DSSP file (Angstrom, degrees, kcal/mol; ACC not computed):
  #  RESIDUE AA STRUCTURE BP1 BP2  ACC     N-H-->O    O-->H-N    N-H-->O    O-->H-N    TCO  KAPPA ALPHA  PHI   PSI    X-CA   Y-CA   Z-CA
    1    1 A I     >        0   0    0      0, 0.0     4,-1.8     0, 0.0     6,-0.2   0.000 360.0 360.0 360.0 -45.3  237.3  178.6   -3.5
    2    2 A G  H  >> +     0   0    0      1,-0.2     5,-3.3     2,-0.2     4,-0.6   0.886 360.0  49.9 -61.5 -40.0  237.5  178.1    0.2
    3    3 A Q  H >45S+     0   0    0      1,-0.2     3,-0.8     3,-0.2    -1,-0.2   0.902 109.1  51.7 -67.1 -39.9  239.5  175.0   -0.1
    4    4 A R  H 345S+     0   0    0      1,-0.3    -1,-0.2     2,-0.1    -2,-0.2   0.832 112.2  47.2 -64.2 -30.7  242.0  176.6   -2.5
    5    5 A L  H 3<5S-     0   0    0     -4,-1.8    -1,-0.3     2,-0.1    -2,-0.2   0.551 115.7-117.0 -84.7  -8.2  242.4  179.4    0.1
    6    6 A G  T <<5 +     0   0    0     -3,-0.8     2,-0.4    -4,-0.6    -3,-0.2   0.739  66.0 146.0  77.5  23.2  242.8  176.9    2.9
    7    7 A A      < -     0   0    0     -5,-3.3    -1,-0.3    -6,-0.2    -2,-0.1  -0.754  45.3-155.6 -96.6 139.4  239.6  178.2    4.6
    8    8 A S  S    S+     0   0    0     -2,-0.4    23,-2.3     1,-0.1    24,-0.6   0.788  83.5  30.7 -78.5 -29.3  237.3  175.9    6.5
    9    9 A F  E     -A   30   0A   0     21,-0.2     2,-0.4    22,-0.1    21,-0.2  -0.945  67.3-155.4-132.5 151.0  234.3  178.2    6.0
   10   10 A L  E     -A   29   0A   0     19,-2.4    19,-2.8    -2,-0.3     2,-0.6  -0.994   4.8-154.7-129.8 131.9  233.3  180.6    3.2
   11   11 A L  E     +A   28   0A   0     -2,-0.4     2,-0.3    17,-0.2    17,-0.2  -0.928  20.5 175.8-106.8 120.6  231.0  183.5    3.6
   12   12 A T  E     +A   27   0A   0     15,-2.5    15,-2.8    -2,-0.6     2,-0.3  -0.854   4.6 158.1-120.5 158.4  229.2  184.6    0.4
   13   13 A G  E     -A   26   0A   0     -2,-0.3     2,-0.3    13,-0.2    13,-0.2  -0.995  26.2-141.3-169.2 167.3  226.6  187.2   -0.2
   14   14 A T  E     -A   25   0A   0     11,-2.3    11,-2.2    -2,-0.3     2,-0.4  -0.949   9.6-159.3-134.2 156.0  224.8  189.6   -2.4
   15   15 A M  E     -A   24   0A   0     -2,-0.3     2,-0.4     9,-0.2     9,-0.2  -0.992   3.7-171.9-138.2 130.5  223.6  193.1   -2.1
   16   16 A R  E     -A   23   0A   0      7,-2.4     7,-3.0    -2,-0.4     2,-0.4  -0.981  15.5-175.1-118.8 133.8  220.9  194.8   -4.2
   17   17 A R  E     +A   22   0A   0     -2,-0.4     5,-0.2     5,-0.2    -2,-0.0  -0.988  16.7 163.9-137.2 138.9  220.4  198.5   -3.6
   18   18 A S        -     0   0    0      3,-3.1     3,-0.2    -2,-0.4    -2,-0.0  -0.864  55.4 -95.9-133.9 170.6  218.1  201.2   -4.8
   19   19 A P  S    S+     0   0    0      0, 0.0     3,-0.1     0, 0.0    -2,-0.0   0.820 125.4  34.4 -59.3 -28.4  217.5  204.7   -3.4
   20   20 A E  S    S+     0   0    0      1,-0.1     2,-0.3    25,-0.1    -3,-0.0   0.648 123.1  30.2 -99.9 -17.0  214.5  203.3   -1.4
   21   21 A N        -     0   0    0     -3,-0.2    -3,-3.1    24,-0.2     2,-0.4  -0.980  50.8-165.7-147.3 150.8  215.5  199.8   -0.6
   22   22 A I  E     -AB  17  44A   0     22,-2.9    22,-2.5    -2,-0.3     2,-0.4  -0.998   8.4-165.7-137.1 139.0  218.5  197.6    0.2
   23   23 A A  E     -AB  16  43A   0     -7,-3.0    -7,-2.4    -2,-0.4     2,-0.4  -0.985   3.9-173.3-128.6 123.0  218.6  193.8    0.2
   24   24 A L  E     -AB  15  42A   0     18,-2.9    18,-2.4    -2,-0.4     2,-0.4  -0.923   1.9-176.6-112.9 139.0  221.4  191.7    1.7
   25   25 A S  E     -AB  14  41A   0    -11,-2.2   -11,-2.3    -2,-0.4     2,-0.4  -0.988   8.0-178.7-136.0 126.8  221.6  188.0    1.5
   26   26 A V  E     -AB  13  40A   0     14,-2.8    14,-2.4    -2,-0.4     2,-0.4  -0.964   7.9-171.4-131.3 141.1  224.4  186.1    3.2
   27   27 A Q  E     -AB  12  39A   0    -15,-2.8   -15,-2.5    -2,-0.4     2,-0.5  -0.994  12.0-153.4-132.0 140.4  225.4  182.4    3.4
   28   28 A L  E     -AB  11  38A   0     10,-2.9     9,-3.2    -2,-0.4    10,-1.4  -0.968  22.3-170.8-110.9 122.8  228.0  180.6    5.5
   29   29 A V  E     -AB  10  36A   0    -19,-2.8   -19,-2.4    -2,-0.5     2,-0.6  -0.924  26.0-130.5-122.2 138.0  229.3  177.4    3.8
   30   30 A D  E >>  -A    9   0A   0      5,-2.7     4,-2.9    -2,-0.4     3,-0.6  -0.778  20.3-154.1 -80.9 117.0  231.5  174.5    5.2
   31   31 A T  T 34 S+     0   0    0    -23,-2.3   -28,-0.2    -2,-0.6    -1,-0.1   0.743  87.8  59.4 -71.4 -22.1  234.1  174.2    2.4
   32   32 A S  T 34 S+     0   0    0    -24,-0.6    -1,-0.2     1,-0.1   -23,-0.1   0.820 125.2  16.7 -75.4 -28.8  234.9  170.5    3.2
   33   33 A T  T <4 S-     0   0    0     -3,-0.6    -2,-0.2     2,-0.2    -1,-0.1   0.600  92.8-127.9-115.1 -18.4  231.3  169.4    2.5
   34   34 A G     <  +     0   0    0     -4,-2.9     2,-0.2     1,-0.3    -3,-0.2   0.515  58.7 148.5  78.3   4.7  229.8  172.3    0.6
   35   35 A A        -     0   0    0     -5,-0.4    -5,-2.7     1,-0.1     2,-0.5  -0.502  52.1-122.2 -76.8 138.0  226.9  172.3    3.1
   36   36 A Q  E     -B   29   0A   0     -7,-0.2    -7,-0.3    -2,-0.2     3,-0.1  -0.688  27.9-178.1 -76.6 124.6  225.2  175.6    4.0
   37   37 A I  E     -     0   0A   0     -9,-3.2     2,-0.3    -2,-0.5    -8,-0.2   0.812  64.5  -5.9 -91.8 -37.0  225.6  176.1    7.7
   38   38 A W  E     -B   28   0A   0    -10,-1.4   -10,-2.9     2,-0.0    -1,-0.4  -0.992  56.0-170.4-156.5 151.4  223.6  179.4    8.0
   39   39 A S  E     -B   27   0A   0     -2,-0.3     2,-0.3   -12,-0.2   -12,-0.2  -0.991   7.9-177.8-144.7 151.6  222.0  182.0    5.9
   40   40 A G  E     -B   26   0A   0    -14,-2.4   -14,-2.8    -2,-0.3     2,-0.3  -0.980   6.0-160.8-146.8 158.0  220.5  185.4    6.6
   41   41 A K  E     -B   25   0A   0     -2,-0.3     2,-0.4   -16,-0.2   -16,-0.2  -0.974   6.9-167.7-139.6 151.5  218.7  188.2    4.9
   42   42 A Y  E     +B   24   0A   0    -18,-2.4   -18,-2.9    -2,-0.3     2,-0.4  -0.987   9.7 173.9-136.0 131.4  218.0  191.9    5.4
   43   43 A D  E     +B   23   0A   0     -2,-0.4     2,-0.3   -20,-0.2   -20,-0.2  -0.921  37.9  84.5-138.2 109.7  215.4  193.7    3.2
   44   44 A G  E    S-B   22   0A   0    -22,-2.5   -22,-2.9    -2,-0.4    -2,-0.1  -0.906  74.4 -29.0-174.2-159.7  214.7  197.3    4.2
   45   45 A V    >   -     0   0    0     -2,-0.3     3,-1.9   -24,-0.2     4,-0.3  -0.473  53.0-118.2 -80.4 148.8  215.6  200.9    4.0
   46   46 A P  G >  S+     0   0    0      0, 0.0     3,-1.5     0, 0.0     4,-0.4   0.803 111.1  66.2 -56.1 -30.1  219.3  202.0    3.5
   47   47 A E  G 3  S+     0   0    0      1,-0.3     3,-0.3     2,-0.1     4,-0.3   0.760 101.2  49.8 -64.6 -23.1  219.2  203.8    6.9
   48   48 A G  G <> S+     0   0    0     -3,-1.9     4,-2.2     1,-0.2    -1,-0.3   0.416  83.4  92.8 -93.9   2.1  218.9  200.5    8.6
   49   49 A V  H <> S+     0   0    0     -3,-1.5     4,-2.9    -4,-0.3     5,-0.2   0.847  79.9  56.5 -69.1 -33.5  221.7  198.7    6.9
   50   50 A V  H  > S+     0   0    0     -4,-0.4     4,-2.0    -3,-0.3    -1,-0.2   0.936 111.9  42.5 -63.4 -45.3  224.4  199.5    9.5
   51   51 A E  H  > S+     0   0    0     -4,-0.3     4,-2.3     2,-0.2    -1,-0.2   0.895 114.1  52.2 -66.1 -39.8  222.3  197.9   12.2
   52   52 A A  H  X S+     0   0    0     -4,-2.2     4,-2.6     2,-0.2    -2,-0.2   0.916 109.0  49.5 -63.4 -42.9  221.4  195.0    9.9
   53   53 A K  H  X S+     0   0    0     -4,-2.9     4,-2.6     2,-0.2    -1,-0.2   0.909 110.4  50.7 -62.7 -41.4  225.1  194.4    9.1
   54   54 A A  H  X S+     0   0    0     -4,-2.0     4,-2.3     2,-0.2    -1,-0.2   0.908 111.6  47.9 -62.5 -41.5  226.0  194.4   12.8
   55   55 A N  H  X S+     0   0    0     -4,-2.3     4,-2.4     2,-0.2    -2,-0.2   0.912 111.7  49.8 -65.5 -42.5  223.2  191.9   13.5
   56   56 A L  H  X S+     0   0    0     -4,-2.6     4,-2.7     2,-0.2    -2,-0.2   0.916 110.6  50.4 -61.5 -43.3  224.4  189.7   10.7
   57   57 A I  H  X S+     0   0    0     -4,-2.6     4,-2.6     2,-0.2    -2,-0.2   0.920 110.8  48.4 -62.3 -44.4  228.0  189.8   12.0
   58   58 A R  H  X S+     0   0    0     -4,-2.3     4,-2.3     1,-0.2    -1,-0.2   0.922 113.2  47.9 -61.4 -43.5  226.9  188.9   15.5
   59   59 A T  H  X S+     0   0    0     -4,-2.4     4,-2.6     2,-0.2    -2,-0.2   0.908 111.9  49.2 -65.1 -42.0  224.9  186.0   14.2
   60   60 A I  H  X S+     0   0    0     -4,-2.7     4,-3.0     2,-0.2     5,-0.2   0.922 111.4  49.6 -62.7 -45.0  227.7  184.8   11.9
   61   61 A A  H  X S+     0   0    0     -4,-2.6     4,-2.3     2,-0.2    -2,-0.2   0.912 112.9  46.7 -61.6 -43.0  230.2  184.9   14.8
   62   62 A T  H  X S+     0   0    0     -4,-2.3     4,-1.9     2,-0.2    -1,-0.2   0.911 113.7  48.6 -64.2 -42.7  227.8  183.0   17.1
   63   63 A T  H  X S+     0   0    0     -4,-2.6     4,-2.3     2,-0.2     5,-0.2   0.918 111.8  48.7 -64.5 -44.4  227.2  180.4   14.4
   64   64 A L  H  X S+     0   0    0     -4,-3.0     4,-3.3     1,-0.2     5,-0.4   0.917 108.7  53.9 -61.7 -42.8  230.9  180.0   13.7
   65   65 A D  H  X S+     0   0    0     -4,-2.3     4,-0.7     1,-0.2    -1,-0.2   0.894 113.5  43.0 -58.6 -40.2  231.6  179.6   17.4
   66   66 A A  H  X S+     0   0    0     -4,-1.9     4,-0.7    -5,-0.1    -1,-0.2   0.850 123.4  35.6 -74.3 -34.9  229.0  176.8   17.6
   67   67 A H  H  X S+     0   0    0     -4,-2.3     4,-3.6     2,-0.2     5,-0.3   0.770 103.1  66.7 -95.5 -28.4  230.0  175.0   14.3
   68   68 A V  H  X S+     0   0    0     -4,-3.3     4,-3.0    -5,-0.2     5,-0.3   0.946 104.5  46.5 -61.1 -46.1  233.8  175.4   14.1
   69   69 A T  H  X S+     0   0    0     -4,-0.7     4,-2.2    -5,-0.4    -1,-0.2   0.939 116.8  43.7 -60.6 -47.5  234.3  173.2   17.1
   70   70 A K  H  X S+     0   0    0     -4,-0.7     4,-2.4     2,-0.2    -2,-0.2   0.927 116.0  47.9 -63.8 -45.0  231.9  170.6   15.9
   71   71 A A  H  X S+     0   0    0     -4,-3.6     4,-2.3     1,-0.2    -2,-0.2   0.905 112.2  48.8 -64.2 -41.7  233.3  170.7   12.3
   72   72 A E  H  X S+     0   0    0     -4,-3.0     4,-2.2    -5,-0.3    -1,-0.2   0.896 111.4  49.6 -66.6 -38.9  236.9  170.5   13.5
   73   73 A L  H  X S+     0   0    0     -4,-2.2     4,-2.2    -5,-0.3    -1,-0.2   0.897 109.9  51.8 -65.1 -39.1  236.0  167.5   15.7
   74   74 A D  H  X S+     0   0    0     -4,-2.4     4,-1.5     2,-0.2    -2,-0.2   0.908 110.3  48.7 -62.7 -41.6  234.3  165.9   12.7
   75   75 A R  H  X S+     0   0    0     -4,-2.3     4,-1.1     2,-0.2    -2,-0.2   0.898 110.3  50.8 -65.6 -40.0  237.4  166.4   10.6
   76   76 A I  H >< S+     0   0    0     -4,-2.2     3,-0.5     1,-0.2    -1,-0.2   0.908 108.6  52.2 -63.6 -41.0  239.7  165.0   13.2
   77   77 A A  H 3< S+     0   0    0     -4,-2.2    -1,-0.2     1,-0.2    -2,-0.2   0.822 110.0  48.9 -65.3 -31.0  237.5  161.9   13.5
   78   78 A R  H 3< S+     0   0    0     -4,-1.5    -1,-0.2    -5,-0.1    -2,-0.2   0.662  90.9  95.5 -82.1 -17.1  237.7  161.3    9.8
   79   79 A T    <<        0   0    0     -4,-1.1    -4,-0.0    -3,-0.5    -3,-0.0  -0.614 360.0 360.0 -79.4 126.9  241.5  161.7    9.6
   80   80 A P              0   0    0      0, 0.0    -1,-0.1     0, 0.0    -4,-0.1   0.518 360.0 360.0 -66.3 360.0  243.3  158.3    9.8
């Protein structure tokens, strides 16, 4: 999907929710290799989901910052 969209990375996730609990699972995947770069989870009360989402977003941004440069350099090196 990411390659068809022209995206270098794809963020996928699932959410399960009940009145007492919420579970988030997120994966960041490099579309050129299919390799999982990062994954994160949150399992707790719905009241904490806003903070959990903010933490996941910060972690994803930091991870992308660290990997995009490396991934782009790797792609450049593979290009004839």
